[in-house]
N, C-alpha and C positions, 0 to 999 in steps of 0.2 A: 278864884276858880275852884269849884268843888272837886272833891276827890274823884267823883264819877266822871266829871268832865275831863280832869287830867288824865285819867285812865283811858277814856275814849280817844283823847287827842294823841296819847302815846301809842295806842293801838293803830290809829290812822297813820301816824308817822312811820311806824314800823312797816305797815303794809305798803305805804307809798314808797318807802325805801326799797322794799323787796320787789315791788312791781317795777319801780324805776330801775333798779339794778338788773332785774331779770330782763327788762326791755333793752337795756344797754347791752347786756350779754347777747340777747337774741339778735339785736341789730348788728352787733359786732360780728356775730356768726354769719348773719346774712351778707353783710358787706364783705366779710372775708371770703365767703363762698362765691359771691359775685366777682370779687377780684380774682379768685382762683379760676373761675370759669372764663373771665375775660382774658386772663393770661393764657389759659389753655387754648382759648379760641385764637389768640394772637399767634401762639406757637403753631397751632394746627394750620392757620392760614398761611404762615410762613412756609411750613413744610409742604403744604398743598401747592403753593405757588412754585416752590422749588421743584416739586414733583412734576408740576405742569411744564416747567422749563426743561426738565430732563426728558419729558415724554413728547414734547412738540417742538419741531424745528421749522423755521421759515427758510425755505429753499429758494434762492434766486434762480430763475429760469432764463438762461441766456437766449436771446432771440436768434432764430435762423437768419443768417446773412442772406442778402439778396442773391438770387441765382444769376450767374453770368452765362449768357448764351452766345453762340456764334451767329453769324449773319443769317443762317437758315434755321435757327432755333435749337441747335444741339447744345446740351448742357455742358458747360466747361468747368463750373465750380458750383458745388451743391453742398447742402447740409444733410448728413447721414447719421443714423444711430451709431452710438459708440458705447462699448462696455468698458468699465474701468473699476479699479480698486484703489481706495485711498485710506489714509489714517487721519485721525484728529489727535495730534501729539498730546494735548492737554488731558485727553481721556485715557491715553495709553500710559502716561507717566514716564518720568525720566528714566527710571531703572529698567522699565520694560520696553523702551523704545527700540533698542538694537535687537533684542530677541524677537520682538514682534515683526520688525521689518525683515529679519532673516527668515522667519517662518513663512511669511508671505512670499519672499523671494524663492524659497525652496519649493513652494507649491507651483510657482509660475516658471521656475527654471531660469531665474535672473542671475546674471553674473556679478562678481564682486565689485566691478566698477559702478554698476547701477546701484548696488547696495550702498556704497560709500556716498554717492551723490544724493540718494534719498535720505540718508542719515544726516548729511549736512543740511539739506532742505528742512528736515523735521526739527533739528536743533535750532535752526534760525527762525522757525515759525513763531508767530505771536499768538498767544492764548489759544483760541479755538480755530486757528487757521487750518484749512484742509491741505494735506500734502498728498498728491497723487503718486502712488507707487508705480502703477502701470495703467496706461490707457490703450485703446485699440485692441482689447482682448477678444480672442475667439470665444465662441459660446462655451466650449468645453473648459477653457481657462476660467471664464467668468463663473461657471457652475462649480468648479473645483474650489474656488475661494468662497463662494456664497454658502455652501453647505458647512463650511468650517467657521463661519462667523461667530457662533456661540462660544467658541474657544479662543476667539481673537478679539478681546475688548478694545474698542476704539478703532477697529477696522471696519470699513464699509465697502460694499460693492453695489453699484447701481448702473442704470442705463442713462446715458447722456446723449449729446449730439456733437458732431465734429464736422469740420470743413473737409471736403474731399474734392480731388481733382481727377476726374475720370480719364483725361488724356495725358496724365502725369508729365513726362518730360517735354511733350510737344508745346505746352503753353507755359512752362515754368518761368520764362523771362517776361513775356508781356503781362501775364496775370499776376505773377508773384506768388505769395503765400501769406498765411496768417500764423501767428504764434501767440503764446501767453505774453501779456505785458511784462516787461522786466522791471526791476526795482527802480531803475533810473526813470522810466516812464511814469511809474506810480508816484515817485517823489516829485516829479514835475507837476503832476496834477494836484498834489498836496500843496505845493508851493503857490499854485494858483488859487488856493483856498477852496477847492472843490473836494471836500472830504467824502461826500457821498459817492462821487464817481470813483474816488480812490478805493473805497470799500468794494465797490462793484468790480473794479479791475482785478481785485485780489481773488475773486471767485474762480475756482479751478476750471469752470466751463467757458470762461470768457476768452475769446481770441480776438486779436486786432491785426489789421493789415500791416505787414512789415516790409513788403516789397511789391513792385509793379502796381497794377491797377487795384489790387486789394488794399494797398496803402493809400493810393491816390483817392479812391472812392470810399474810404473808411467811414466818413460821416454820413454819406448818402446811403450806404447799403447795410450798415451795422444792424439796424432795427432797434426796437424798444424792448427792454427787459421786462419780464413778468416775475411773479413769485407765487408760491403755494405753501400752505401750512400742512405739515405731515406729522403723523404720530409714529414714533419709533419705540422699539423695545430696548431693553438694557444693552443688547448687543449692537444696537445701532441700525437694526433692520427696519425698513419702513413697513409698518403694519396697516396703515390706513391713511387716507387723505381727509383733511378736515373740510367738510362741506361748507361752501360759501366763503371760504377764506383763500381765494385764488384769483390771481390776475394773469390772464394769458399774455404771453409775449407777442409783440407785433413784428412779423417778419420784415426784413429790409426789402426795399423795392428791387425788382429785377433790372438787369442792364443787358442790352444787346450790343455786341461788339461787331466790328467790321470784318473780322477775320473769318475765313472759311476753315472749319476744323479739318476737313479732309485735305485741303491744300496745304495747311500748316503741317499736318502730320506727314504728308507726302514729301514736303521740303525737308523735314527733319530726317526722314528715312533716306532721302537722296544724299544728304550730307553726312551720313553716318560714317564714323571713322575719320572725320576731318575737323579741323578747327576753322569754322566758316560761318557765314551769315547770308541770309536771303531775305530781301524785302520786295514785296509786290504791292503796287499802289494803283488804284483806279484813277486814270488821268483826268476824269471829269469831276468826280465827287471828292477825291482825296482819300477814300476808304482804303485802309491798309488791309489787304486781303491775306497777306502772309507777312509775318515778322518773326523770323526763325533764327535762332542762334545755336550753333552746334560746337561741342556737345552740350547737352542739357543736363538737368538734374531732376530728381523726382520731388516736387514740392510737398508731397504727402509725408516725406521724411521729416519735414520741419514742423508740421502742425502740432505734434505732441512733444516736440523737443528732440533735436538731432544730437547724437552722441558726439562728444569732442573728437573722438577718433575718426568718425565718418566725416565730420566737418573739415578736419585737418586734411583728410584724403582729397576731398573736393577742392579745397582751397589751394593745395599744392600741386594739383594736376597741371601739367604744362600746357594742356589745351584749354584751360580756364573755363570749366563748365559753369561756374557761378557768374561769369562775366557776360553781360548782355551786349554782345558784339554789334548788334544792329544800331545801337545808339551810343554806346560808350567806347566802341572800338574806333580809334582814329587812325586812318591809313592815308598814305600818299595815293592819290587817285590814278596815277600813271596816265596812260594814253586815253583813258575815258575822259580826262579833262580837256582833251583836244576839242570836244564839243563846245566848251566855253570859249576857248581860244579862237575857234573858227568863227563863232557868232560875233565876238568882240572885234576880230579883224575886219569882218564885213561891215560892221557898224562904223569902224574907222576908215572905211573907204577902200577896202581891198578889192581890186578889179576882178570881174568875172573870169577874165583870161589870165589871171596871175599864175605863173608857172615858175618852178625852180628846178635846178639840176641837183640831184642828190648823189654825191660820190661815196657816201657812207659817213661823212662828217661835215661840220660847218665850223669855220674858223672865225672867232670873235674875240677881240681884245688880246690877240696873240695866243689864244688857247683853242684847242680842238674840242668841239662838242659833237659827240658821236650819235649816229643813227643806230637803231637796233640791228639793222641789216648791214653787216660789215662791208659788203660790196656795194651798197647803195641801191637806190630805186630808179636811178636815171632821172629823166625829166618827168615831173608830175605836176598836175594841177590840183585844185581843191578836192574834187571827187575822188581821184585816185589816191591822193595823200591821206584822206580819211580811210578809204577802203583798205589801203596797205599799211596804214599807221606810220607814215614817214615822218621821222623826227625833224629832219632838215627843213622840210616845208614849214612845219609849225614853229621852228625857231624863228624863221623869217616872218611868218604871219604874226607871231608874238611881238616882234620888234615893230611891226606895222601898227599893231593895236595899242601897244604901250601897257605898262604894268597897271596903271590905275584903271584903264578901261577894262582890262581883263578881270581885275578884282571886282569892279562894279557889276560886270556881267555875271560873274560867278555868284555874287550875293543875290542878284535878282533871280537867278536860277535855283536858289535855295541852299547854297553852300555857306558855311561860316555862321550858322545860326541854330538856335535851339527851338524845338516845337513843343507846345503845351498839349501833349497827347496822353498824359497820365502815366508816363514812365519816368521814374527818377534817375538821377545820375547821368543824364544826357550831357554830352560834351558838344561845344559849338564848333570844334575844329579850328583851322587857321586858313584864312585867305590873305596872303601877305600883300601889303602895299607900302607906300612910303610912310604913312602914319603908323602902321604896325611896326615898321622897322625902327622908327624913332622911339616908339614906346619900349622897344627892347634894347636898342643900341645907342640911344641918345644922339649925340652929335656926330657919331661915326657916319661917314658918307654912304649913301645908298649905293650898293654895288650894281653897276649897269648890267653885268652878266646874269644877275638874279632872274631877269625876265625870261631868259632862255630855259632855265630849269622849271620856272613856273609854267611856261607855255606848254610843256609836255607832261605836266602833272607830277613833277618831282620837286626837289628843293624843300621849302618850308611848308608847302601845302599839306593840310591834313583834312580828311573828310570822313564822314561816317557812312555806312551802307544806306541808312535812311535818307541822308542828304543826297546821295547819288541817285536814289530812286526818285526823289522829288525833282532833281535836275532833269532826269530823263522824262518825267511826266510833263514838266512845264515846256519842254521842247516839243514833245509829241502832241500836246494840245494846242500848239500854236502860240505859246507864250503867255498863257493864263496862269495867274498866281494860285494854283490849286494848293490847298493846305492839307497836310496829312491828318487823319483822325482815326482813333481806335474805337471810340464809343459812338455808335449810331443812334441809340435811343436809351433813355434813362433819365433819372433826376438831374435837372440842371442842364440838359442838352438843348441848345438852341437849334432852330431850323437851319438847314444847310443854305448858305448864301452862294450866289453865283460868283465864281472867281473873277477878279478884275483883270483886265488886260495889262500886261507889263510893257514898259516902253523899250521893247527889244526889236531889233531889226528883223522884219518879216523875211527879207531876202536872206539874211544870215541863217534864220531858222530853216528856210526852204533848202538852202544849199547844204546845211548840216544833215537834214533828214535824207536828202538825196545821197550824201556820202555814206551815212551809216546803213542805208538800205544796201549799198554795195558791200559793206563789211559782212553782213549776215546772209544776203540773198543773191549775190552775184558770184560766179566763179572767180577765184582769185582773192576774194575777201578774206580777212584774217579769221573770221568765224564761219565761213561758208560751210565747211565740212560738218560743223556742229549744228548750225541753225538753218542751213539751206533747205531742209525738208522736214517740217514739223509733222508731216503726215496728217495734216488737218485741212479740211475744205470748208467752204462757207457758201450759204445761199445768198446770191447777190440781192435778192428781193428783201430778205429779212435779217441778213447778217448772222443767222444761226450757224454755229460752228459744229461740225461733226467729224468723227474719225474718218480718215481717208478710206478705210475698208467699207464703210457704210454710206459713202457719199453717192447720191443719185446723179444722173446726168444733169448738166447745167450748173453744177456747183463749181467754184473756183478755188484754187489753192491759197491757203493762208500764208502770208509772208510777213516777216518781221524786219526791223532795223535794229542794229546794235553796235556797240563799240567795245573792243577788247582793251585790256590794260594790264601792265605789269609794273609793280612797284618794288624798287630795290630797297633792301633793308641793310645793305652793306656797301662799303666803298670799294669800287673796282680800281685797282692800281694800274698805272701805265705799263708796268711790267707784265701784269696779267693780261692786259689787252694785247700786248705784243706776242705773248705765247699762246693766247687763246683764252677767252673768258670761260670759267668753269660752269658747267651746267648744273642745274638744281640737284640732279641725281648724284653729283659728286660732292655735295655740300651737306653739312649737318642741317637738320630740319630747321633750326632757328635762324640759319643764315640764308635760307632759300627765299626767292622773291615771292611777294604776295601776288595772287592772280585775281583779276577783276573783270567783270563784264556787266554792261548795262544794255538794256534793250527795251523795245516797245512793240506792241502789236495789237491787233492786226494792222498792217500798214494802210490798208484801204479804209479802215475805220478805227483809228487808235482808241484803245480802251484801257489797256494795262501797261504799266512800265515796271521793269524788274531790275534789281541790282544784286549782284553776287560778289562776295569777297571770300576767297579761300586763302587763309593765312599760310604763308610759306609754300604755296603751290600744292597743297594737299599732303596726305600721308601715305597714299597708295601709289605704287609705281606708275600706274596708268594716268595719274593726275599730276605728275611732276611737270611743271612748265608754266607758261604764261597764261593770260586770260583765255586764249582760244583752247588751250589744252585742259585746263582745270575748271574754270568758272563757267564757260559757255555751255558745256554739256549739261551742267546742272540747270542753267537757265532754260535750256531747251525742254527738259522734262517737266520743270515746274510750270513754265508757260503753257505747255500742252494741257496740263491738268487744270490750270486756272481757266483757260479758254473753254475747255470742255464743260467746266462747272459754272460758267457764266450763266446767270438766270435766263438769258435769251436762248441758251443752248439746252436748258432743262425746263421744259414747259411746266412740269409738275412742281418745280421748286418755287418757294415763295420766301422772300426776304422776311425774317422774323419781325413781328410787331408785338409790343408788350400789351397785356390787358390793361384797360384804363386805370384800374385800381393799383397797378404796380408801377405806373409811370412816375408819379411824384411831380412836383411843380417844376416848370422850366425857369431856371435862374440865370442862364448864360451858357456859354460853351463849356462842355465837359472836358 
């Protein structure tokens, strides 16, 4: 190779090296820059996504529960706007948790007990759980918190919705109430593997039925949840909704109840100051027009959480306002049970002319069984025995019928059983017979004297006011197995079926109806002073009932049939009988007799049956006494109201019907 070629080659190599090196450096710089830019983009994307997460929230929208209506369309349970303030503990921070809650409590005037409960809730909260400090705010309270949100990080105030009960205490027991799901309920859902529902139940707006029809109809009326995306500022205030990212909730279907709101409220007002219950049933359809338990409670107190102090007050009240006496109160039926004994005795062949002499007691097995009238009733037959409630007659009628026939008749008339009407905690009561005795006492011999106590509604018998109303209805309608119902129309409600005829003695029913007519509508009857004049008249052509003051010529007086009852809650000793049995007014309230009354009307066209139980004869002096003194006057006023509000008496009234889109599919009896 020549020198010139070597020099040229050397120059080329140097240039190639420089070019190659420069290219490598340039490429390195480009790659480095690209890597930097990529890393910057990754960081930027991360922070952008985090910023988006901080600025946008998905809010679950709890659906409005189905509206509950009375039989005429009055709203009994609705969903209304609700203003609230809550915190997100994760955003507040552990150190600022207590100062923040105390600052909000100061604005709203909350007590120390509330502060401590909210602190416990917040400390137990998981991650971004919401903890409501106060719901049900007035507008001025809501505004006071809202304007201070910039100085309260992690605190939010917004408008939600809540369940409301316009008739408050009047429907507390049959309708019940909703509350937030508790942790036990949420854990149960998690155990079932439904994590999605568990998350939903933790939402502070979600309420579920906890008692009464609200619990029974939970799945049918809850509705379907929706959601929306919202943009919030650093203080948590919603500043905009994200268009297109919303799913509206689907309201739950409505439900029409059988109860008449005005009659229910009237019954509650009539029983004010008493521990009592009233049930009115349509003897043809089984519709429960009244199901009232006194005293009541305000279910609105429970929706956002009742304070422990208030719950303790209600729970320890001796008149038991939380206790649904219509279905969970079990009472000896007293002389109202003579209706069952009478039908059973006639079924067993008791002659029409059967009469007994009542000297005031009846001796059986070497023991004296007393009549309520110390001097006795003299000679009485079936009609007068019911009319004057003679124990001695029914002791012997019971022996004629036998324990098993009495028990079988009582069960056919609706005693000793539970009814699927949507009210939990119902008790079946007790109708004693030999099988029941053996289940309790084993081989111990069945006591023959037990039948005498059973025959007059004492001993081991236990009944509920609902059962007594059903008993009266089945007698009034001629022995048809009418079944009580609370829900007239709604999801899963099957069409009403005609009641089947029970294998009861029609002669026995006739004689009982004749006797209880004497109780309420004939002079000398034990309830005549209370029920003898309802001051109602009716049109013989249409059966329309009007007040006596407005009755035109040609109308006839409305009459009813009924039976009084007194149930002992203490043992009366022989010594006390000798010196004179103490009256209720001379006894402590809890030792006084229970007062009962059952009735039906109008007699010419039976439509409604009513049962009243007043625990311990009432609390006011004028109501101390047996069924005629305490329970019958209540029945009079309630039956007046019910008959005047019967659809036939109110031409403008119309039984409520749901709109087609609110009905839902029929799946069986509700």
